[in-house]
Backbone as CSV, one residue per row, in Angstrom:
resi,resn,N_x,N_y,N_z,CA_x,CA_y,CA_z,C_x,C_y,C_z
1,MET,-59.823,114.546,-39.460,-60.010,114.859,-38.096,-59.063,115.938,-37.680
2,GLN,-59.811,116.767,-36.781,-58.871,117.734,-36.346,-58.990,117.627,-34.899
3,LEU,-57.701,117.884,-34.186,-57.221,117.877,-32.665,-56.780,119.218,-32.389
4,LEU,-57.171,119.498,-31.084,-56.602,120.948,-30.556,-55.471,120.054,-29.549
5,LEU,-54.092,120.536,-29.792,-53.263,120.308,-28.709,-52.622,121.495,-28.263
6,HIS,-52.194,121.235,-26.879,-51.561,122.372,-26.206,-50.094,121.841,-25.992
7,ILE,-49.085,122.608,-26.441,-47.753,122.213,-26.284,-46.960,123.213,-25.601
8,PRO,-45.724,123.204,-25.091,-44.932,124.411,-24.617,-44.720,125.337,-25.631
9,GLU,-44.600,126.773,-25.421,-44.200,127.670,-26.437,-43.007,127.413,-27.100
10,PRO,-42.221,127.167,-26.440,-40.735,127.019,-27.158,-40.725,125.932,-28.038
11,LEU,-41.418,124.709,-27.892,-41.623,123.640,-28.728,-42.473,124.048,-29.909
12,ALA,-43.536,124.706,-29.676,-44.451,125.298,-30.707,-43.620,126.053,-31.823
13,VAL,-42.719,126.917,-31.142,-42.162,128.092,-32.062,-41.013,127.164,-32.745
14,ARG,-40.243,125.969,-32.050,-39.331,125.262,-33.032,-39.962,124.772,-34.069
15,PHE,-41.162,124.105,-33.640,-42.003,123.379,-34.744,-42.533,124.203,-35.838
16,LYS,-42.810,125.475,-35.585,-43.257,126.459,-36.583,-41.892,126.834,-37.517
17,GLN,-40.756,126.806,-36.969,-39.777,127.402,-37.510,-39.101,126.324,-38.575
18,THR,-39.313,124.956,-38.049,-38.713,123.747,-38.734,-39.585,123.282,-39.703
19,VAL,-40.865,123.157,-39.482,-41.739,122.314,-40.364,-42.581,123.482,-41.171
20,PRO,-42.535,123.405,-42.553,-43.260,124.268,-43.401,-44.924,124.132,-43.027
21,ALA,-45.738,125.226,-43.201,-46.989,125.230,-42.758,-47.886,124.192,-43.303
22,ARG,-47.609,123.986,-44.599,-48.651,122.837,-45.524,-47.996,121.476,-45.128
23,GLN,-47.092,121.107,-44.330,-46.373,120.056,-43.921,-46.592,119.473,-42.650
24,ARG,-47.109,120.357,-41.719,-47.301,120.220,-40.281,-48.032,118.967,-40.046
25,SER,-49.448,118.978,-40.742,-50.293,117.945,-40.149,-49.784,116.469,-40.618
26,GLU,-49.311,116.381,-41.623,-48.408,115.029,-42.180,-47.218,114.936,-41.125
27,PHE,-46.557,115.849,-40.708,-45.517,115.543,-39.876,-45.848,115.101,-38.553
28,VAL,-46.942,115.707,-38.010,-47.388,115.073,-36.515,-48.090,113.836,-36.959
29,ALA,-48.920,113.554,-38.137,-49.533,112.164,-38.193,-48.412,111.081,-38.276
30,LYS,-47.339,111.441,-38.868,-46.150,110.499,-38.877,-45.491,110.057,-37.409
31,LEU,-45.246,111.230,-36.791,-44.833,111.046,-35.468,-45.629,110.256,-34.610
32,LEU,-46.974,110.304,-34.626,-47.913,109.768,-33.964,-47.972,108.281,-34.328
33,GLU,-47.821,108.010,-35.699,-47.735,106.612,-36.137,-46.597,105.817,-35.700
34,GLN,-45.674,106.461,-35.694,-44.303,105.896,-35.026,-44.233,105.643,-33.737
35,ALA,-45.037,106.583,-32.917,-44.756,106.470,-31.431,-45.790,105.595,-30.847
36,LEU,-46.973,105.628,-31.360,-48.128,104.808,-30.962,-48.153,103.473,-31.185
37,PRO,-48.595,102.352,-30.200,-48.311,100.843,-30.480,-49.502,100.758,-31.415
38,VAL,-48.952,99.672,-32.368,-50.076,99.059,-33.370,-51.030,98.149,-32.583
39,GLU,-52.357,98.059,-32.566,-53.067,97.531,-31.841,-53.037,95.766,-32.198
40,GLU,-52.514,95.400,-33.201,-52.367,94.203,-33.356,-51.032,93.493,-33.009
41,ASP,-50.118,94.461,-32.724,-48.909,94.122,-32.052,-49.182,92.965,-30.938
42,PRO,-48.571,91.655,-31.264,-48.791,90.557,-30.029,-48.089,91.117,-28.500
43,LEU,-47.091,91.660,-28.647,-46.564,91.939,-27.364,-47.434,93.105,-26.574
44,TYR,-47.951,94.088,-27.434,-49.014,94.879,-26.788,-50.143,94.401,-26.401
45,LEU,-50.670,93.414,-27.254,-51.955,92.760,-26.758,-51.763,91.981,-25.558
46,ALA,-50.574,91.210,-25.571,-50.232,90.633,-24.194,-50.244,91.491,-22.924
47,ALA,-49.504,92.699,-23.305,-49.417,93.468,-22.094,-50.800,94.137,-21.605
48,LEU,-51.703,94.332,-22.606,-53.089,94.599,-22.161,-53.807,93.632,-21.460
49,ASP,-53.602,92.442,-21.907,-54.344,91.292,-21.201,-53.752,91.213,-19.661
50,VAL,-52.431,91.286,-19.534,-51.697,91.325,-18.119,-52.493,92.486,-17.288
51,GLU,-52.512,93.693,-17.974,-53.072,94.660,-17.096,-54.749,94.514,-16.639
52,GLN,-55.346,93.685,-17.443,-56.583,93.291,-17.164,-56.763,91.882,-16.234
53,ASP,-55.623,91.252,-16.151,-55.861,90.122,-15.242,-55.814,90.475,-13.870
54,LEU,-57.064,90.252,-13.292,-57.295,90.703,-11.729,-56.291,89.695,-10.790
55,ALA,-56.300,88.563,-11.096,-55.626,87.638,-10.267,-54.080,88.039,-10.415
56,LEU,-53.646,88.446,-11.500,-52.272,88.651,-11.432,-51.846,89.898,-10.811
57,GLY,-53.019,90.729,-11.067,-52.730,92.180,-10.202,-52.699,92.180,-8.837
58,GLU,-53.532,91.153,-8.260,-53.584,90.954,-6.775,-52.125,90.319,-6.369
59,GLU,-51.737,89.508,-7.308,-50.264,88.675,-6.861,-49.217,89.680,-6.994
60,MET,-49.133,90.609,-7.911,-48.212,91.594,-8.098,-48.321,92.708,-6.812
61,ARG,-49.707,93.092,-6.341,-49.787,93.774,-5.157,-49.002,93.147,-3.995
62,GLU,-49.451,91.877,-3.778,-48.870,90.966,-2.431,-47.257,91.102,-2.555
63,TRP,-46.805,90.996,-3.829,-45.356,90.996,-3.917,-44.808,92.453,-3.723
64,ARG,-45.440,93.504,-4.005,-44.757,94.795,-3.794,-45.061,94.959,-2.194
65,GLU,-46.150,94.586,-1.794,-46.282,94.818,-0.088,-45.266,94.059,0.279
66,GLY,-44.799,92.826,0.034,-43.874,91.946,0.783,-42.572,92.558,0.641
67,LEU,-42.283,93.062,-0.600,-40.885,93.660,-0.641,-40.849,94.888,0.068
68,ILE,-41.838,95.773,0.363,-41.660,96.973,1.031,-41.633,96.659,2.316
69,ALA,-42.501,95.558,2.901,-42.326,95.081,4.258,-41.224,94.236,4.679
70,ASP,-40.324,93.982,3.903,-39.251,92.922,4.147,-38.028,93.537,5.080
71,GLY,-37.981,94.845,5.347,-37.086,95.357,6.318,-35.902,95.879,5.697
72,LEU,-35.983,95.648,4.560,-34.573,96.028,3.840,-34.547,97.506,3.294
73,ARG,-35.498,98.317,3.289,-35.418,99.575,2.749,-35.692,100.515,3.823
74,GLY,-34.672,101.297,3.737,-34.719,102.498,4.586,-34.434,102.404,6.030
75,THR,-33.937,101.048,6.444,-33.544,100.993,7.857,-32.058,100.410,7.620
76,VAL,-31.166,100.572,8.816,-29.932,99.938,8.792,-30.003,99.535,10.336
77,ASP,-29.205,98.281,10.390,-29.140,97.574,11.530,-27.831,97.904,12.021
78,THR,-27.779,99.173,13.088,-26.863,99.868,13.691,-25.838,98.766,14.325
79,GLU,-26.346,97.776,15.077,-25.669,96.799,15.914,-24.652,96.066,14.761
80,LYS,-25.054,95.864,13.787,-24.316,94.984,12.728,-23.160,95.827,12.196
81,THR,-23.608,97.020,11.980,-22.847,98.075,11.202,-21.773,98.513,12.187
82,ASP,-22.044,98.569,13.519,-20.917,98.778,14.385,-19.847,97.791,14.503
83,ALA,-20.575,96.507,14.571,-19.807,95.150,14.772,-18.673,95.120,13.611
84,ALA,-19.278,95.575,12.414,-18.307,95.328,11.280,-17.105,96.278,11.207
85,ARG,-17.221,97.293,12.146,-16.044,98.332,12.017,-14.956,97.935,12.856
C-alpha cells in the first residue's frame, strides 16, 4: 500500500540525507510499528472502552465542571491575603 505524507521540509531533507533511498519504506514502516498501539494490547482496549462509556463520560464532565466552578481557579480572596500580611 502506498501513502502520501506531507512533512516539514527540513525533516524531509534530514530523512533523505540519513536514510538510503531503497530503505525508506522499511524505515517508516518500522517507526509506525513501534509508535502505533497494538490493537490486542489490553491497556489500549481498556482505554478504548473507557472512551466509549457514555456514563463515565458524563461523570467525567460533571467532575470537570465541578472543579472549574470550585472557585479556586483564577480568583484570590484579597481579604484573607491582606489579613495574612
